[in-house]
C-alpha positions as CSV (number, residue, x, y, z in Angstrom):
1,M,114.3,92.7,92.9
2,T,110.5,92.3,93.6
3,K,108.7,95.6,93.0
4,F,106.3,97.0,95.6
5,Y,104.4,100.2,95.3
6,P,102.7,102.8,97.5
7,E,99.3,101.8,98.9
8,G,96.6,102.6,96.3
9,T,98.6,101.7,93.3
10,L,97.2,98.2,92.9
11,I,93.6,98.6,94.0
12,D,92.1,99.2,90.5
13,T,94.3,96.9,88.5
14,P,92.5,94.0,86.7
15,R,94.6,91.4,88.5
16,N,93.9,92.8,92.0
17,Q,90.2,93.1,91.2
18,A,90.0,89.6,89.9
19,C,91.5,88.3,93.1
20,I,89.3,90.2,95.6
21,R,86.1,89.6,93.6
22,T,85.6,85.9,94.5
23,A,86.4,83.5,97.3
24,A,88.3,81.4,94.9
25,G,90.5,84.4,93.9
26,L,91.2,85.1,97.6
27,A,92.1,81.5,98.2
28,E,94.5,81.5,95.2
29,A,96.1,84.7,96.4
30,A,96.6,83.1,99.9
31,L,98.4,80.1,98.4
32,E,100.6,82.3,96.3
33,G,101.3,84.8,99.1
34,R,100.2,87.6,96.7
35,V,99.9,91.2,98.0
36,L,96.4,92.6,97.4
37,E,94.6,95.9,98.0
38,S,91.2,97.0,99.0
39,R,89.6,99.9,100.9
40,A,89.4,100.0,104.7
41,V,85.9,101.0,105.8
42,L,86.0,100.7,109.6
43,C,88.4,100.7,112.5
44,D,86.4,99.1,115.3
45,A,86.8,99.7,119.1
46,E,89.5,97.0,119.3
47,H,91.3,98.7,116.4
48,N,90.7,95.9,114.0
49,L,90.5,97.2,110.4
50,H,87.5,96.0,108.4
51,V,88.2,95.8,104.7
52,E,85.7,96.1,101.8
53,L,85.7,92.9,99.7
54,P,83.1,92.2,97.0
55,C,82.7,88.6,97.9
56,M,82.8,88.4,101.7
57,E,83.8,90.3,104.9
58,G,87.5,91.0,105.4
59,I,89.3,91.8,108.6
60,I,92.8,92.8,109.5
61,P,93.2,92.0,113.2
62,Y,94.8,94.7,115.4
63,E,98.2,93.0,115.7
64,E,98.3,92.5,111.9
65,G,97.5,96.1,111.1
66,A,101.1,97.3,110.6
67,V,104.7,96.5,111.3
68,G,105.5,97.5,114.9
69,I,101.9,97.5,116.2
70,A,102.2,94.3,118.2
71,E,105.6,95.6,119.6
72,G,104.2,99.0,120.5
73,T,106.7,100.8,118.2
74,T,104.0,101.9,115.8
75,R,101.1,104.0,117.1
76,D,97.4,103.2,116.7
77,I,97.0,106.3,114.6
78,A,98.7,104.3,111.8
79,L,95.5,102.2,111.7
80,I,92.9,104.8,112.4
81,S,94.2,107.0,109.6
82,R,93.7,104.2,107.0
83,V,89.9,104.3,107.2
84,S,88.4,105.2,103.8
85,K,91.8,104.6,102.2
86,P,93.3,101.7,100.3
87,V,95.3,99.2,102.4
88,C,97.6,96.4,101.2
89,F,97.4,92.9,102.7
90,T,98.0,89.2,102.3
91,V,95.3,86.6,102.9
92,R,96.2,84.5,105.9
93,G,93.1,82.3,105.9
94,F,89.3,82.2,106.4
95,E,87.1,81.9,109.5
96,T,83.4,81.5,110.3
97,T,81.7,84.4,111.9
98,A,79.2,84.3,114.8
99,D,76.3,84.6,112.4
100,G,77.6,81.7,110.3
101,G,79.1,83.8,107.6
102,R,82.6,83.5,106.1
103,R,85.3,86.0,106.7
104,A,88.8,86.5,105.2
105,V,91.5,87.1,107.7
106,L,94.1,89.5,106.3
107,S,97.5,90.8,107.3
108,R,98.9,94.2,106.4
109,R,101.9,93.6,108.6
110,E,102.9,90.6,106.5
111,A,102.6,92.6,103.3
112,Q,104.8,95.3,104.8
113,E,107.4,92.8,106.0
114,R,107.6,91.3,102.5
115,C,108.0,94.8,101.1
116,R,110.8,95.5,103.5
117,Y,112.7,92.3,103.0
118,E,112.2,91.8,99.2
119,Y,112.3,95.5,98.1
120,I,113.3,98.2,100.6
121,D,116.3,96.3,102.1
122,G,117.7,96.0,98.6
123,L,117.7,99.7,97.9
124,R,120.9,101.7,97.5
125,R,121.8,105.4,97.6
126,G,121.0,106.7,94.1
127,D,118.1,104.4,93.3
128,V,115.2,106.3,91.8
129,I,111.8,105.1,93.1
130,P,108.1,106.1,93.0
131,A,106.4,107.4,96.2
132,R,103.1,108.9,97.3
133,I,103.0,111.9,99.6
134,T,101.2,111.1,102.9
135,R,101.9,114.0,105.3
136,L,103.5,117.4,105.2
137,E,105.5,119.0,108.0
138,T,107.6,122.2,108.2
139,F,110.8,120.2,107.8
140,G,109.8,118.0,104.9
141,A,107.3,115.6,103.4
142,F,106.6,112.0,104.5
143,C,105.8,109.6,101.8
144,D,104.8,106.0,101.2
145,I,107.5,104.1,99.3
146,G,105.8,100.7,99.4
147,C,102.9,99.0,101.3
148,G,102.5,102.0,103.6
149,L,106.2,102.0,104.7
150,P,107.5,105.6,105.2
151,A,110.4,107.7,103.9
152,L,111.1,111.4,104.4
153,I,111.9,114.0,101.7
154,P,113.6,116.8,103.7
155,I,112.6,120.3,102.6
156,A,116.2,121.0,101.3
157,G,115.8,118.0,98.9
158,I,112.5,119.0,97.4
159,S,113.9,121.4,94.8
160,V,116.8,123.7,94.0
161,S,114.5,126.7,94.2
162,R,114.0,127.3,97.9
163,I,110.5,127.1,99.4
164,S,109.0,128.1,102.7
165,H,106.9,124.9,103.2
166,P,106.5,121.5,101.5
167,S,102.9,122.5,100.6
168,D,104.5,124.8,98.0
169,R,105.3,121.6,96.1
170,F,103.1,118.8,97.3
171,V,99.6,117.8,98.5
172,P,98.9,114.6,100.3
173,G,98.1,111.8,97.9
174,M,100.4,113.2,95.2
175,E,102.4,110.7,93.3
176,V,106.1,111.7,93.0
177,F,109.5,110.3,92.3
178,G,112.5,110.4,94.6
179,V,116.1,109.3,94.7
180,V,117.4,107.5,97.8
181,S,119.7,109.9,99.5
182,S,120.3,108.1,102.8
183,L,119.6,104.8,104.5
184,E,120.4,104.8,108.2
185,N,119.1,102.6,111.0
186,G,116.1,101.5,108.8
187,R,115.2,105.1,108.1
188,I,115.1,106.2,104.5
189,C,115.4,109.7,103.1
190,L,114.7,110.7,99.5
191,S,115.6,113.7,97.5
192,Q,113.7,115.0,94.5
193,R,115.8,118.0,93.3
194,E,118.1,115.8,91.3
195,L,115.2,114.5,89.2
196,L,113.8,118.0,88.2
197,G,116.5,118.9,85.8
198,T,119.8,120.7,85.7
199,W,120.2,124.5,85.4
200,E,120.8,124.2,81.7
201,Q,117.8,121.9,81.1
202,N,115.5,124.3,82.9
203,A,117.0,127.4,81.4
204,A,116.5,125.9,77.9
205,L,112.7,126.2,78.5
206,F,113.0,130.0,78.3
207,E,114.5,132.6,75.9
208,Q,115.9,136.0,76.5
209,G,113.3,138.7,75.7
210,E,110.3,136.6,76.8
211,T,107.9,137.6,79.5
212,V,106.9,134.6,81.5
213,A,105.0,133.7,84.7
214,G,106.8,133.0,88.0
215,I,106.3,133.0,91.8
216,I,108.1,135.4,94.1
217,R,110.0,133.3,96.7
218,S,111.9,135.9,98.6
219,V,112.5,139.6,98.7
220,E,116.0,140.7,99.6
221,D,117.7,144.1,99.9
222,Y,119.6,143.5,96.6
223,G,116.7,142.1,94.6
224,V,113.7,139.7,94.4
225,F,114.1,136.0,93.7
226,V,111.4,134.7,91.3
227,E,110.9,131.0,90.7
228,L,110.4,130.1,87.1
229,T,110.4,126.3,87.6
230,P,111.0,124.2,90.8
231,N,114.7,123.9,89.9
232,L,115.2,127.4,88.4
233,A,114.9,130.9,90.0
234,G,116.1,134.2,88.7
235,L,117.0,137.5,90.4
236,A,114.8,140.5,89.5
237,E,115.5,144.1,90.2
238,S,114.0,145.4,93.4
239,R,110.4,146.5,93.2
240,E,108.4,148.3,95.9
241,G,105.4,146.5,97.3
242,V,106.1,142.9,96.2
243,R,106.2,140.1,98.7
244,A,106.9,136.3,98.8
245,G,104.1,134.1,97.5
246,Q,102.8,136.5,94.9
247,R,102.4,135.5,91.3
248,A,104.6,137.6,89.0
249,G,105.0,138.3,85.3
250,V,108.7,138.8,84.6
251,Y,110.7,139.9,81.6
252,I,113.8,137.8,81.0
253,K,116.6,140.4,80.6
254,S,119.5,137.9,80.2
255,I,120.5,134.3,80.6
256,L,124.0,133.8,81.8
257,P,125.1,130.1,81.9
258,E,128.7,130.9,83.0
259,K,127.3,132.7,86.1
260,M,124.3,130.3,86.4
261,K,122.1,133.4,86.5
262,M,118.8,134.6,85.1
263,K,118.3,138.3,85.2
264,L,114.7,139.4,85.4
265,I,112.5,142.5,85.5
266,I,109.2,142.3,87.3
267,I,106.4,143.6,85.1
268,D,103.5,142.9,87.5
269,A,102.8,141.0,90.7
270,S,99.5,140.0,92.3
271,D,98.0,137.9,95.0
272,D,95.6,135.0,94.4
273,P,92.0,136.2,94.1
274,P,90.1,136.3,97.5
275,G,88.4,133.1,98.5
276,E,90.7,130.8,96.5
277,G,92.8,129.9,99.5
278,H,96.1,128.1,99.1
279,R,96.8,127.4,95.4
280,E,97.4,123.8,94.2
281,P,101.1,123.1,93.6
282,T,102.2,123.3,90.0
283,P,102.5,119.8,88.4
284,L,106.1,118.6,88.6
285,R,108.2,118.0,85.4
286,Y,110.6,115.1,86.0
287,F,113.7,114.8,83.7
288,I,114.6,111.5,85.4
289,H,112.0,109.0,86.8
290,E,113.7,105.7,86.9
291,G,117.1,104.0,87.2
292,H,120.1,104.8,89.4
293,L,122.2,107.9,89.8
294,E,125.9,107.9,90.8
295,H,126.5,111.6,90.3
296,W,124.3,114.6,89.4
297,R,125.6,118.0,88.6
298,Y,123.2,120.9,88.5
299,S,125.6,123.7,87.4
300,P,126.7,124.1,83.8
301,E,130.3,122.9,83.0
302,C,131.2,126.5,82.0
303,C,130.3,127.8,85.5
304,S,133.1,128.0,88.1
305,R,130.5,127.4,90.9
306,V,129.8,123.7,91.2
307,V,126.4,122.5,92.6
308,E,126.3,118.7,92.6
309,T,125.2,115.6,94.4
310,R,127.2,112.4,94.7
311,F,125.6,109.1,95.6
312,D,128.7,106.9,95.0
313,D,130.7,108.0,98.1
């Protein structure tokens, strides 16, 4: 299977730079049908994308800007939003401009079609792939899985520990991994929770008697849920005045694999300092970042409660 990557992955690679640096390199890429990348610097009044090339002017005509643009199934915002960002393309040819200069005619649509036919159409449920976060919504995170083509990570698939919004985990531009959870009518959904470790793998990072940092995720009548890692939360005894979103120092009272529980005591809780705004998400630790999954079980074998995902059904 040919590998394709989210836009921005190739732009600084030596091979890509060698191709876009000279007219001969662009001509060779045109003959080979190679997918290249450079930065879009302008979307003109006709919605043609102008691309920064070291050796000459580059243009992606409107109808070549993305899959579905010519048919009207993709909105023009898909082009406008690429300005100042890397775009992928193939080289379709060269033309002479009105002032006698030479211009490379490029196609992002063609690069996306190749990505779809040679890569995305060959994906199966359970395949682990790289992605780049592009947009956050209340219901999940959109990401680029190759040449700007989108997939969705629903909020329930982001982690085992529940969050109120995808911004608790992601920022646009963040590189992540996902496992293909569904492929329906050309729409792809990914899940990330299966790649962030089982209960036992996460619990092994801590020891009973330690005091560690966490984030309060919810306050219930029977206790306070504190996230220790994206795939591990413990239940702390109720404490007056704490609320969701606060940072907390917690004492680990007990670790109970047979019940899949971490019992905690909140030592202290605090808000972010004034003026800091929304904190950057904690970097994610992946236990799996490649290959294919048929089955993933989060819960320990000794626990009667089974939490699992099957990709082979």
